[in-house]
All heavy atoms as an XYZ file, in Angstrom:
960
protein
N     134.415    163.738    148.842
C     134.251    162.620    149.767
C     135.532    162.413    150.565
O     136.625    162.550    150.031
C     133.922    161.347    148.975
C     133.341    160.215    149.788
C     131.878    160.436    150.131
O     131.307    161.501    149.839
N     131.265    159.474    150.757
N     135.374    162.132    151.838
C     136.507    161.917    152.736
C     136.419    160.505    153.304
O     135.350    160.063    153.722
C     136.504    162.948    153.880
C     137.601    162.636    154.884
C     136.673    164.350    153.326
N     137.530    159.806    153.308
C     137.582    158.475    153.904
C     138.437    158.524    155.165
O     139.515    159.140    155.177
C     138.179    157.452    152.936
C     137.320    157.166    151.722
C     137.435    158.250    150.657
O     138.535    158.739    150.373
N     136.323    158.649    150.072
N     137.950    157.868    156.203
C     138.633    157.839    157.493
C     138.798    156.389    157.923
O     137.822    155.630    157.956
C     137.816    158.596    158.542
C     137.395    160.025    158.188
C     136.428    160.575    159.228
C     138.613    160.923    158.078
N     140.024    156.012    158.261
C     140.292    154.634    158.681
C     141.069    154.651    159.987
O     142.210    155.117    160.031
C     141.082    153.868    157.604
C     141.357    152.436    158.075
C     140.318    153.845    156.285
N     140.445    154.142    161.047
C     141.073    154.121    162.361
C     141.912    152.871    162.565
O     141.660    151.824    161.957
C     140.025    154.164    163.488
C     139.079    155.328    163.469
C     137.775    155.006    162.777
O     137.770    154.120    161.895
O     136.750    155.632    163.116
N     142.875    152.981    163.464
C     143.670    151.840    163.907
C     144.218    152.153    165.290
O     144.156    153.295    165.745
C     144.820    151.559    162.933
O     145.683    152.672    162.840
N     144.739    151.132    165.953
C     145.408    151.337    167.234
C     144.624    150.908    168.454
O     145.140    150.977    169.571
N     143.390    150.473    168.265
C     142.626    150.016    169.412
C     143.193    148.708    169.957
O     144.047    148.073    169.352
N     142.715    148.319    171.125
C     143.170    147.086    171.729
C     142.727    146.976    173.169
O     141.893    147.756    173.633
N     143.297    146.001    173.859
C     142.976    145.771    175.272
C     144.151    146.214    176.125
O     145.301    145.917    175.809
C     142.680    144.294    175.511
O     141.553    143.878    174.784
N     143.839    146.890    177.218
C     144.878    147.395    178.109
C     144.335    147.393    179.529
O     143.113    147.460    179.742
C     145.310    148.817    177.670
C     144.163    149.793    177.785
C     146.519    149.301    178.420
N     145.228    147.320    180.481
C     144.806    147.394    181.883
C     144.643    148.842    182.304
O     145.232    149.757    181.713
C     145.834    146.697    182.766
C     145.813    145.184    182.643
C     146.589    144.496    183.744
O     147.644    144.980    184.142
N     146.083    143.373    184.228
N     143.856    149.037    183.329
C     143.645    150.382    183.869
C     144.991    151.014    184.206
O     145.883    150.361    184.751
C     142.762    150.315    185.104
N     145.117    152.292    183.860
C     146.373    152.996    184.065
C     147.289    152.970    182.854
O     148.277    153.708    182.803
N     146.965    152.136    181.885
C     147.778    152.011    180.689
C     147.491    153.089    179.661
O     146.674    153.996    179.883
N     148.168    152.976    178.523
C     148.052    153.968    177.461
C     147.830    153.290    176.112
O     148.245    152.140    175.909
C     149.337    154.803    177.382
O     149.584    155.482    178.581
N     147.182    154.015    175.214
C     147.014    153.598    173.827
C     147.056    154.837    172.960
O     146.674    155.924    173.404
C     145.671    152.893    173.614
C     145.514    151.433    174.027
C     144.068    150.998    173.833
C     146.451    150.528    173.237
N     147.489    154.661    171.711
C     147.419    155.750    170.744
C     146.614    155.274    169.541
O     146.985    154.307    168.876
C     148.800    156.211    170.295
C     148.715    157.480    169.441
C     150.056    158.064    169.092
N     150.650    157.425    167.931
C     151.528    158.019    167.128
N     151.917    159.252    167.374
N     152.038    157.375    166.113
N     145.531    155.982    169.292
C     144.701    155.712    168.129
C     145.161    156.581    166.966
O     145.568    157.731    167.174
C     143.233    155.996    168.436
C     142.630    155.289    169.651
C     141.142    155.635    169.748
C     142.857    153.811    169.618
N     145.062    156.015    165.764
C     145.391    156.755    164.550
C     144.200    156.724    163.614
O     143.410    155.783    163.614
C     146.600    156.125    163.849
O     147.744    156.151    164.668
N     144.102    157.772    162.804
C     143.035    157.853    161.799
C     143.672    158.351    160.510
O     144.108    159.501    160.436
C     141.940    158.801    162.265
S     140.666    159.137    161.034
N     143.719    157.468    159.515
C     144.256    157.842    158.207
C     143.169    158.546    157.416
O     142.061    158.012    157.261
C     144.749    156.599    157.480
N     143.496    159.729    156.904
C     142.532    160.571    156.197
C     142.880    160.600    154.721
O     144.040    160.838    154.352
C     142.548    161.997    156.767
C     141.481    162.854    156.079
C     142.354    161.982    158.270
N     141.894    160.387    153.877
C     142.113    160.485    152.421
C     140.890    161.116    151.774
O     139.827    161.224    152.381
C     142.402    159.102    151.831
O     141.311    158.234    152.034
N     141.070    161.520    150.517
C     139.985    162.159    149.795
C     140.098    163.670    149.857
O     141.085    164.222    150.317
N     139.053    164.330    149.382
C     139.043    165.793    149.329
C     138.664    166.357    150.698
O     137.541    166.179    151.153
C     138.057    166.286    148.279
C     137.959    167.785    148.242
C     139.024    168.546    147.758
C     136.828    168.453    148.717
C     138.961    169.928    147.738
C     136.755    169.833    148.701
C     137.822    170.566    148.213
O     137.743    171.927    148.200
N     139.600    167.055    151.326
C     139.373    167.600    152.671
C     139.247    169.116    152.677
O     139.325    169.748    153.730
C     140.504    167.175    153.624
O     141.746    167.668    153.092
C     140.577    165.661    153.760
N     139.053    169.717    151.499
C     139.003    171.171    151.409
C     137.899    171.812    152.230
O     138.048    172.936    152.699
N     136.790    171.120    152.416
C     135.674    171.692    153.166
C     135.698    171.327    154.641
O     134.832    171.746    155.403
C     134.354    171.221    152.563
O     134.220    169.823    152.736
N     136.669    170.551    155.075
C     136.718    170.096    156.468
C     137.391    171.158    157.324
O     138.491    171.620    157.017
C     137.466    168.760    156.571
C     136.747    167.686    155.755
C     137.606    168.331    158.034
C     135.312    167.461    156.147
N     136.726    171.511    158.440
C     137.266    172.512    159.364
C     137.530    171.937    160.756
O     138.244    172.539    161.552
C     136.274    173.669    159.529
O     135.041    173.143    160.052
C     136.011    174.345    158.197
N     136.933    170.796    161.050
C     137.091    170.183    162.368
C     137.254    168.683    162.186
O     136.576    168.064    161.356
C     135.856    170.425    163.251
C     135.483    171.876    163.472
C     136.447    172.563    164.403
N     136.058    173.939    164.685
C     136.446    174.989    163.977
N     137.218    174.811    162.918
N     136.051    176.212    164.324
N     138.159    168.116    162.985
C     138.262    166.665    163.059
C     138.277    166.272    164.517
O     138.603    167.093    165.396
C     139.527    166.170    162.362
C     139.498    166.400    160.857
S     140.606    165.306    159.980
C     139.803    163.731    160.255
N     137.901    165.038    164.779
C     137.872    164.653    166.176
C     137.590    163.182    166.384
O     137.566    162.393    165.429
N     137.383    162.860    167.644
C     137.096    161.491    168.069
C     135.809    161.453    168.881
O     135.563    162.340    169.698
C     138.251    160.958    168.924
C     139.528    160.820    168.159
C     140.509    161.755    168.004
C     139.958    159.670    167.429
N     141.513    161.261    167.223
C     141.210    159.978    166.854
C     139.418    158.396    167.210
C     141.923    159.074    166.077
C     140.128    157.501    166.439
C     141.369    157.834    165.879
N     135.045    160.422    168.604
C     133.851    160.110    169.372
C     134.023    158.702    169.929
O     134.862    157.939    169.464
C     132.606    160.147    168.476
C     132.152    161.527    168.115
C     132.914    162.351    167.285
C     130.940    162.025    168.580
C     132.492    163.622    166.952
C     130.497    163.287    168.238
C     131.275    164.089    167.422
N     133.185    158.350    170.893
C     133.192    156.981    171.385
C     131.780    156.542    171.730
O     130.913    157.367    172.023
C     134.102    156.819    172.599
C     133.663    157.563    173.854
C     134.723    157.429    174.950
N     134.345    158.119    176.171
C     135.148    158.245    177.230
N     136.384    157.717    177.206
N     134.739    158.886    178.304
N     131.589    155.230    171.664
C     130.281    154.669    171.965
C     130.479    153.405    172.782
O     131.022    152.415    172.291
C     129.507    154.369    170.688
C     128.080    153.930    170.930
C     127.264    153.904    169.644
O     127.810    153.933    168.534
N     125.948    153.888    169.783
N     130.044    153.471    174.041
C     130.096    152.306    174.916
C     128.867    151.439    174.651
O     127.851    151.929    174.146
C     130.136    152.753    176.373
N     128.932    150.155    174.999
C     127.770    149.277    174.790
C     126.520    149.821    175.468
O     126.544    150.192    176.647
C     128.225    147.963    175.441
C     129.700    147.988    175.373
C     130.085    149.436    175.539
N     125.441    149.918    174.708
C     124.179    150.387    175.249
C     124.075    151.887    175.442
O     123.079    152.377    175.982
N     125.102    152.620    175.021
C     125.107    154.072    175.222
C     125.084    154.796    173.879
O     125.293    154.190    172.826
C     126.346    154.480    176.016
N     124.836    156.099    173.964
C     124.861    156.934    172.766
C     126.317    157.222    172.370
O     127.217    157.210    173.205
C     124.161    158.267    173.056
C     122.677    158.142    173.351
C     121.885    157.878    172.088
O     122.209    158.486    171.045
O     120.949    157.061    172.134
N     126.526    157.508    171.104
C     127.846    157.932    170.652
C     128.066    159.357    171.161
O     127.184    160.224    170.992
C     127.932    157.884    169.129
C     129.344    158.024    168.605
C     129.397    157.798    167.101
N     128.975    156.452    166.735
C     129.067    155.968    165.500
N     129.566    156.714    164.531
N     128.646    154.749    165.239
N     129.219    159.598    171.767
C     129.482    160.900    172.374
C     130.834    161.446    171.929
O     131.755    160.679    171.628
C     129.483    160.779    173.908
C     130.517    159.815    174.449
C     130.484    159.686    175.966
O     129.511    160.138    176.594
O     131.448    159.130    176.503
N     130.958    162.760    171.896
C     132.246    163.347    171.520
C     133.288    163.145    172.605
O     132.956    163.025    173.796
C     131.920    164.828    171.329
C     130.703    165.066    172.165
C     129.935    163.798    172.159
N     134.527    163.091    172.190
C     135.654    162.940    173.114
C     136.618    164.111    172.974
O     136.977    164.742    173.954
C     136.416    161.621    172.838
C     137.680    161.533    173.695
C     135.514    160.421    173.075
N     137.023    164.400    171.748
C     138.003    165.461    171.513
C     137.848    165.982    170.089
O     137.459    165.233    169.184
C     139.422    164.936    171.712
N     138.167    167.265    169.905
C     138.073    167.933    168.604
C     139.325    168.751    168.385
O     139.876    169.334    169.324
C     136.846    168.844    168.557
O     135.656    168.058    168.690
C     136.779    169.630    167.255
N     139.757    168.842    167.120
C     140.872    169.696    166.748
C     140.482    170.476    165.507
O     139.830    169.932    164.609
C     142.151    168.857    166.518
C     143.375    169.748    166.310
C     141.978    167.880    165.364
C     144.693    168.988    166.386
N     140.851    171.755    165.480
C     140.547    172.556    164.303
C     141.548    172.238    163.198
O     142.701    171.876    163.466
C     140.605    174.058    164.619
O     141.919    174.383    165.113
C     139.580    174.421    165.673
N     141.101    172.388    161.963
C     141.987    172.087    160.840
C     142.156    173.255    159.885
O     142.948    173.172    158.963
C     141.450    170.884    160.042
O     140.166    171.219    159.512
C     141.330    169.652    160.909
N     141.404    174.340    160.109
C     141.463    175.450    159.169
C     141.854    176.768    159.819
O     141.993    177.756    159.151
C     140.106    175.642    158.497
C     139.056    176.146    159.483
O     139.060    175.750    160.644
N     138.179    177.021    159.030
N     141.986    176.783    161.115
C     142.292    178.023    161.816
C     143.779    178.343    161.702
O     144.599    177.437    161.547
C     141.895    177.900    163.283
N     144.139    179.634    161.838
C     145.564    179.988    161.805
C     146.357    179.274    162.899
O     147.518    178.914    162.686
C     145.549    181.500    162.011
C     144.212    181.933    161.537
C     143.279    180.813    161.872
N     145.733    179.118    164.064
C     146.382    178.356    165.129
C     145.498    177.175    165.475
O     144.274    177.269    165.441
C     146.589    179.236    166.365
O     145.349    179.690    166.861
N     146.109    176.067    165.807
C     145.349    174.853    166.109
C     144.712    174.944    167.484
O     145.380    175.261    168.459
C     146.274    173.630    166.048
O     146.804    173.520    164.728
C     145.497    172.364    166.383
N     143.406    174.698    167.527
C     142.679    174.682    168.781
C     142.208    173.257    169.051
O     141.850    172.525    168.137
C     141.465    175.605    168.716
C     141.781    177.059    168.375
C     142.535    177.768    169.487
O     142.376    177.374    170.656
O     143.296    178.714    169.177
N     142.204    172.896    170.330
C     141.718    171.572    170.712
C     140.680    171.703    171.821
O     140.730    172.649    172.623
C     142.862    170.671    171.198
O     143.547    171.305    172.283
C     143.853    170.376    170.083
N     139.759    170.770    171.850
C     138.690    170.766    172.832
C     138.500    169.334    173.333
O     138.603    168.382    172.548
C     137.385    171.279    172.218
C     137.523    172.623    171.558
C     137.791    172.721    170.198
C     137.420    173.799    172.291
C     137.944    173.951    169.588
C     137.568    175.032    171.686
C     137.832    175.099    170.335
O     137.991    176.320    169.742
N     138.186    169.207    174.620
C     138.009    167.893    175.232
C     136.779    167.893    176.136
O     136.442    168.911    176.746
C     139.227    167.525    176.087
C     140.526    167.502    175.320
C     141.321    168.636    175.229
C     140.947    166.339    174.692
C     142.518    168.611    174.514
C     142.142    166.307    173.979
C     142.910    167.456    173.896
O     144.092    167.423    173.185
N     136.153    166.732    176.243
C     135.089    166.614    177.229
C     135.741    166.430    178.599
O     136.850    165.881    178.703
C     134.149    165.429    176.907
C     133.349    165.737    175.656
C     134.907    164.126    176.786
N     135.081    166.880    179.683
C     135.692    166.834    181.012
C     136.231    165.469    181.448
O     137.317    165.411    182.046
C     134.563    167.322    181.927
C     133.775    168.252    181.060
C     133.799    167.611    179.693
N     135.572    164.353    181.163
C     136.094    163.062    181.674
C     137.470    162.683    181.122
O     138.152    161.840    181.725
C     135.036    162.051    181.222
C     133.791    162.846    181.057
C     134.245    164.163    180.517
N     137.885    163.265    179.990
C     139.160    162.864    179.398
C     140.202    163.969    179.455
O     141.370    163.742    179.120
C     138.989    162.391    177.936
C     137.899    161.337    177.847
C     138.715    163.541    176.992
N     139.808    165.141    179.889
C     140.727    166.269    179.928
C     141.902    165.956    180.831
O     141.729    165.461    181.942
C     139.996    167.510    180.431
C     140.435    168.796    179.794
C     139.437    169.910    180.089
C     139.710    171.104    179.241
N     138.724    172.183    179.452
N     143.105    166.214    180.344
C     144.305    165.920    181.121
C     144.821    164.513    180.914
O     145.950    164.196    181.310
N     144.019    163.638    180.293
C     144.451    162.256    180.050
C     144.595    161.965    178.552
O     145.444    161.166    178.163
C     143.454    161.260    180.656
C     143.280    161.399    182.156
C     142.437    160.247    182.721
N     141.085    160.236    182.185
C     140.555    159.202    181.534
N     141.248    158.099    181.328
N     139.286    159.277    181.088
N     143.752    162.586    177.728
C     143.768    162.347    176.292
C     144.319    163.578    175.578
O     144.083    164.718    176.021
C     142.360    162.082    175.770
C     141.749    160.773    176.199
C     142.321    159.972    177.176
C     140.586    160.326    175.599
C     141.748    158.772    177.565
C     139.996    159.126    175.962
C     140.571    158.361    176.953
N     145.003    163.342    174.453
C     145.519    164.426    173.630
C     145.219    164.137    172.167
O     145.612    163.075    171.654
C     147.034    164.597    173.809
O     147.335    164.821    175.190
C     147.543    165.776    172.989
N     144.539    165.065    171.512
C     144.254    164.936    170.083
C     145.285    165.761    169.322
O     145.637    166.875    169.737
C     142.813    165.376    169.754
C     142.542    166.825    170.126
C     142.498    165.124    168.283
N     145.774    165.205    168.221
C     146.759    165.918    167.419
C     146.629    165.465    165.966
O     145.939    164.483    165.673
C     148.173    165.658    167.923
O     148.497    164.284    167.832
N     147.281    166.200    165.091
C     147.230    165.812    163.674
C     148.582    166.021    163.023
O     149.323    166.919    163.411
C     146.148    166.608    162.946
C     146.316    168.105    163.017
C     145.066    168.812    162.486
N     145.153    170.251    162.675
C     145.568    171.096    161.754
N     145.924    170.648    160.566
N     145.625    172.388    162.018
N     148.876    165.182    162.068
C     150.086    165.283    161.254
C     149.615    165.555    159.840
O     149.176    164.642    159.135
C     150.892    163.981    161.355
C     152.194    164.058    160.582
O     152.300    164.875    159.638
O     153.103    163.288    160.899
N     149.676    166.821    159.434
C     149.142    167.192    158.122
C     149.923    166.523    156.993
O     149.348    166.114    155.985
C     149.178    168.707    157.954
C     148.196    169.400    158.875
O     147.194    168.818    159.282
N     148.492    170.634    159.235
N     151.223    166.420    157.138
C     152.046    165.822    156.086
C     151.677    164.354    155.864
O     151.706    163.858    154.735
C     153.523    165.948    156.435
N     151.308    163.681    156.953
C     150.960    162.266    156.868
C     149.462    162.039    156.739
O     149.005    160.896    156.661
C     151.489    161.518    158.087
N     148.684    163.144    156.725
C     147.220    163.039    156.656
C     146.676    162.086    157.707
O     145.894    161.167    157.418
C     146.782    162.570    155.271
C     147.016    163.621    154.211
O     146.872    164.820    154.462
N     147.410    163.191    153.036
N     147.110    162.306    158.930
C     146.728    161.401    160.012
C     146.307    162.189    161.248
O     146.930    163.194    161.596
C     147.890    160.462    160.371
O     148.306    159.763    159.200
C     147.470    159.438    161.419
N     145.260    161.707    161.868
C     144.776    162.249    163.141
C     145.113    161.234    164.226
O     145.044    160.027    163.987
C     143.265    162.461    163.068
C     142.572    163.054    164.288
C     142.879    164.557    164.373
C     141.073    162.831    164.200
N     145.473    161.741    165.408
C     145.839    160.857    166.510
C     145.004    161.156    167.754
O     144.518    162.270    167.941
C     147.320    161.034    166.876
C     148.263    160.731    165.761
C     148.852    161.759    165.034
C     148.591    159.426    165.444
C     149.731    161.484    164.006
C     149.465    159.137    164.417
C     150.039    160.171    163.690
N     144.891    160.153    168.594
C     144.347    160.355    169.940
C     145.239    159.576    170.899
O     145.219    158.346    170.909
C     142.903    159.876    170.059
C     142.254    160.162    171.426
C     142.058    161.668    171.622
C     140.918    159.433    171.577
N     146.053    160.303    171.642
C     146.896    159.684    172.658
C     146.097    159.587    173.941
O     145.622    160.600    174.454
C     148.167    160.507    172.879
C     149.079    159.946    173.951
C     149.721    158.637    173.533
O     150.263    158.516    172.443
N     149.664    157.639    174.414
N     145.954    158.381    174.454
C     145.150    158.154    175.652
C     146.056    157.599    176.751
O     146.725    156.578    176.551
C     144.021    157.167    175.357
C     143.139    157.589    174.195
S     141.733    156.494    173.938
C     142.579    155.023    173.405
N     146.094    158.277    177.876
C     146.899    157.831    179.008
C     146.019    157.653    180.232
O     144.876    158.132    180.271
C     148.023    158.834    179.322
O     147.425    160.089    179.696
C     148.918    159.053    178.118
N     146.571    156.980    181.252
C     145.833    156.727    182.487
C     144.417    156.228    182.189
O     143.427    156.749    182.722
C     145.784    157.986    183.354
C     145.260    157.728    184.751
O     145.287    156.599    185.231
N     144.770    158.775    185.395
N     144.326    155.247    181.326
C     143.025    154.746    180.905
C     142.270    154.105    182.065
O     142.862    153.501    182.966
C     143.201    153.745    179.769
C     143.462    154.388    178.401
C     144.095    153.405    177.436
C     142.173    154.950    177.831
N     140.960    154.264    182.020
C     140.071    153.753    183.059
C     139.063    152.785    182.431
O     138.769    152.892    181.228
C     139.325    154.912    183.718
C     140.239    155.978    184.292
C     139.436    157.147    184.839
C     140.358    158.210    185.411
N     139.602    159.361    185.966
N     138.515    151.874    183.219
C     137.514    150.939    182.657
C     136.358    151.663    181.969
O     135.826    151.156    180.971
C     137.051    150.167    183.888
C     138.239    150.165    184.794
C     138.871    151.517    184.597
N     135.990    152.836    182.463
C     134.883    153.575    181.846
C     135.246    154.178    180.492
O     134.383    154.722    179.804
C     134.363    154.676    182.783
C     135.445    155.600    183.323
C     135.923    155.190    184.707
O     136.111    153.969    184.952
O     136.129    156.102    185.547
N     136.512    154.078    180.086
C     136.920    154.495    178.745
C     136.656    153.405    177.710
O     136.833    153.635    176.508
C     138.404    154.860    178.718
C     138.728    156.075    179.573
O     137.955    157.050    179.538
O     139.765    156.048    180.272
N     136.257    152.231    178.161
C     135.972    151.139    177.242
C     134.849    151.519    176.294
O     133.757    151.904    176.721
C     135.579    149.867    178.025
O     136.711    149.421    178.778
C     135.127    148.754    177.091
N     135.122    151.439    174.987
C     134.145    151.848    173.979
C     134.717    151.602    172.593
O     135.912    151.335    172.441
C     133.805    153.334    174.131
N     133.859    151.722    171.604
C     134.297    151.804    170.220
C     134.613    153.266    169.964
O     133.795    154.141    170.280
C     133.198    151.319    169.282
C     133.619    151.203    167.833
S     134.714    149.802    167.551
C     133.514    148.477    167.505
N     135.789    153.532    169.435
C     136.221    154.896    169.162
C     136.150    155.169    167.661
O     136.652    154.378    166.851
C     137.636    155.125    169.690
C     137.665    155.317    171.185
C     137.443    154.255    172.044
C     137.895    156.570    171.742
C     137.444    154.428    173.421
C     137.902    156.750    173.120
C     137.668    155.674    173.947
O     137.668    155.850    175.314
N     135.536    156.303    167.325
C     135.330    156.674    165.926
C     136.031    157.984    165.597
O     135.924    158.974    166.347
C     133.837    156.846    165.642
C     133.023    155.582    165.803
C     132.450    155.260    167.023
C     132.823    154.720    164.727
C     131.698    154.107    167.178
C     132.072    153.559    164.874
C     131.520    153.261    166.101
O     130.776    152.115    166.249
N     136.703    157.989    164.468
C     137.265    159.212    163.908
C     136.147    159.937    163.153
O     135.287    159.277    162.536
C     138.399    158.830    162.958
S     139.239    160.194    162.167
N     136.161    161.271    163.207
C     135.086    162.039    162.586
C     135.632    163.310    161.959
O     136.628    163.864    162.431
C     134.025    162.392    163.628
N     134.950    163.770    160.925
C     135.321    165.013    160.254
C     134.068    165.819    159.962
O     133.036    165.260    159.592
C     136.070    164.720    158.958
N     134.178    167.148    160.143
C     133.027    167.999    159.914
C     133.423    169.364    159.408
O     134.611    169.668    159.243
N     132.402    170.197    159.196
C     132.619    171.528    158.614
C     132.115    172.643    159.515
O     131.819    173.729    159.036
C     131.916    171.613    157.255
O     132.353    170.587    156.411
N     132.023    172.384    160.792
C     131.547    173.401    161.730
C     132.539    174.551    161.849
O     133.745    174.371    161.649
C     131.348    172.763    163.106
O     131.165    173.755    164.098
N     131.992    175.734    162.228
C     132.843    176.875    162.541
C     132.688    177.298    164.001
O     133.148    178.357    164.401
C     132.520    178.055    161.614
C     133.013    177.840    160.216
C     132.189    177.308    159.244
C     134.322    178.142    159.879
C     132.652    177.087    157.953
C     134.794    177.930    158.588
C     133.954    177.402    157.628
N     132.033    176.423    164.783
C     131.903    176.713    166.219
C     133.224    176.463    166.921
O     133.935    175.500    166.626
C     130.838    175.816    166.863
C     129.411    176.152    166.557
C     128.447    175.385    167.448
N     128.800    173.995    167.611
C     129.156    173.438    168.770
N     129.226    174.174    169.863
N     129.448    172.152    168.842
N     133.528    177.309    167.882
C     134.765    177.153    168.660
C     134.457    176.352    169.908
O     134.475    176.837    171.025
C     135.344    178.523    169.001
C     135.695    179.279    167.780
C     134.996    180.312    167.214
C     136.813    179.039    166.906
N     135.618    180.725    166.054
C     136.729    179.971    165.854
C     137.872    178.134    166.927
C     137.667    180.023    164.824
C     138.816    178.184    165.907
C     138.699    179.116    164.874
N     134.186    175.070    169.685
C     133.825    174.184    170.783
C     133.959    172.756    170.272
O     134.214    172.520    169.090
C     132.387    174.450    171.235
C     132.119    173.946    172.644
O     132.967    173.203    173.189
O     131.065    174.290    173.198
N     133.774    171.797    171.148
C     133.884    170.401    170.750
C     132.809    170.086    169.700
O     131.695    170.605    169.771
C     133.787    169.477    171.971
C     134.291    168.081    171.612
C     132.355    169.428    172.506
C     134.807    167.298    172.773
N     133.174    169.279    168.709
C     132.273    168.962    167.606
C     131.117    168.113    168.121
O     131.318    167.122    168.822
C     133.054    168.213    166.521
C     132.279    167.927    165.266
S     133.334    167.454    163.838
C     134.458    166.287    164.522
N     129.914    168.513    167.765
C     128.731    167.749    168.138
C     128.471    166.663    167.102
O     128.893    166.769    165.939
C     127.520    168.675    168.233
N     127.750    165.634    167.512
C     127.469    164.526    166.606
C     126.760    165.011    165.352
O     127.033    164.540    164.243
C     126.633    163.474    167.328
C     126.397    162.225    166.520
C     125.706    161.172    167.340
N     125.377    160.004    166.529
C     124.814    158.914    166.988
N     124.513    158.805    168.269
N     124.553    157.896    166.191
N     125.857    165.958    165.491
C     125.087    166.456    164.344
C     125.949    167.215    163.339
O     125.530    167.444    162.207
C     123.957    167.362    164.825
N     127.150    167.608    163.764
C     128.033    168.378    162.889
C     128.994    167.492    162.096
O     129.748    167.987    161.279
C     128.839    169.378    163.727
C     127.958    170.443    164.388
C     128.729    171.293    165.376
O     129.602    170.769    166.091
O     128.449    172.505    165.433
N     128.960    166.198    162.342
C     129.877    165.284    161.664
C     129.366    164.977    160.264
O     128.202    164.617    160.077
C     130.039    163.976    162.460
C     130.903    162.983    161.687
C     130.640    164.260    163.826
N     130.274    165.112    159.280
C     129.920    164.783    157.902
C     130.449    163.398    157.506
O     129.867    162.728    156.648
C     130.511    165.831    156.958
C     129.902    167.215    157.131
C     130.482    168.195    156.122
C     130.063    167.892    154.707
N     130.532    168.950    153.756
N     131.576    163.005    158.099
C     132.184    161.727    157.727
C     132.598    160.980    159.000
O     133.120    161.585    159.944
C     133.422    161.952    156.846
C     133.130    162.728    155.599
C     133.430    164.085    155.519
C     132.545    162.109    154.486
C     133.156    164.808    154.371
C     132.264    162.826    153.339
C     132.566    164.172    153.294
O     132.291    164.881    152.153
N     132.398    159.667    158.962
C     132.764    158.796    160.066
C     133.729    157.713    159.604
O     133.631    157.240    158.467
C     131.531    158.085    160.631
C     130.527    158.949    161.319
C     129.360    159.416    160.806
C     130.584    159.442    162.668
N     128.678    160.159    161.737
C     129.411    160.190    162.901
C     131.506    159.308    163.699
C     129.140    160.813    164.121
C     131.237    159.931    164.919
C     130.067    160.665    165.125
N     134.607    157.287    160.496
C     135.380    156.085    160.273
C     134.570    154.879    160.717
O     133.445    155.011    161.210
N     135.173    153.704    160.583
C     134.441    152.473    160.903
C     134.572    152.094    162.375
O     133.832    151.234    162.853
C     134.948    151.311    160.032
C     136.199    150.607    160.533
C     137.462    151.437    160.379
O     137.455    152.491    159.720
N     138.547    150.977    160.974
N     135.481    152.729    163.085
C     135.624    152.496    164.517
C     136.739    151.528    164.862
O     137.090    150.640    164.073
N     137.298    151.710    166.051
C     138.304    150.805    166.584
C     137.993    150.600    168.070
O     137.665    151.558    168.772
C     139.730    151.345    166.371
O     140.690    150.370    166.773
C     139.981    152.645    167.128
N     138.060    149.364    168.527
C     137.613    149.025    169.875
C     138.728    149.189    170.894
O     139.843    148.692    170.706
C     137.096    147.586    169.901
C     136.534    147.086    171.228
C     135.312    147.910    171.641
C     136.182    145.607    171.123
N     138.396    149.869    171.984
C     139.302    150.021    173.123
C     138.655    149.360    174.333
O     137.515    149.681    174.685
C     139.573    151.509    173.421
C     140.353    151.660    174.721
C     140.335    152.148    172.267
N     139.374    148.434    174.951
C     138.873    147.739    176.130
C     139.863    147.942    177.268
O     141.050    147.620    177.115
C     138.697    146.239    175.855
O     137.833    146.060    174.739
C     138.098    145.545    177.074
N     139.375    148.470    178.377
C     140.226    148.725    179.538
C     139.731    147.858    180.692
O     138.577    147.974    181.111
C     140.197    150.203    179.941
C     141.175    150.461    181.089
C     140.530    151.092    178.758
N     140.590    147.010    181.195
C     140.214    146.119    182.285
C     140.770    146.633    183.609
O     141.817    147.273    183.658
C     140.732    144.710    182.027
O     142.130    144.726    181.851
N     140.038    146.341    184.663
C     140.453    146.824    185.995
C     141.412    145.861    186.655
O     141.618    144.744    186.218
C     139.221    147.017    186.877
O     138.491    145.819    186.961
């Protein structure tokens, strides 16, 4: 079992930055991918960014709307996943969820591939 606890959400003006953190605990031996999803009010939960955790070299994947603005990273020693978000836009407003899965696809993690979810942290971007 893997536990994921997010933090770092908040309110920011457009153009601002936030860094989300996800504390990871439990047995992670079967986890190969970690990432972030988001869910805006009235919308489906969608992937944002994925990072590999078992490959010889770390690979990252982003959806087009956040590419160049968001950066996913991990600190293995601290068992923490991060999402650095810059140049935030009002359309980035959503609940952000940390996720872990066991996929071996070399692409952004799909919702169906997630085995564990965090409880979410809210990001609000005002214009």
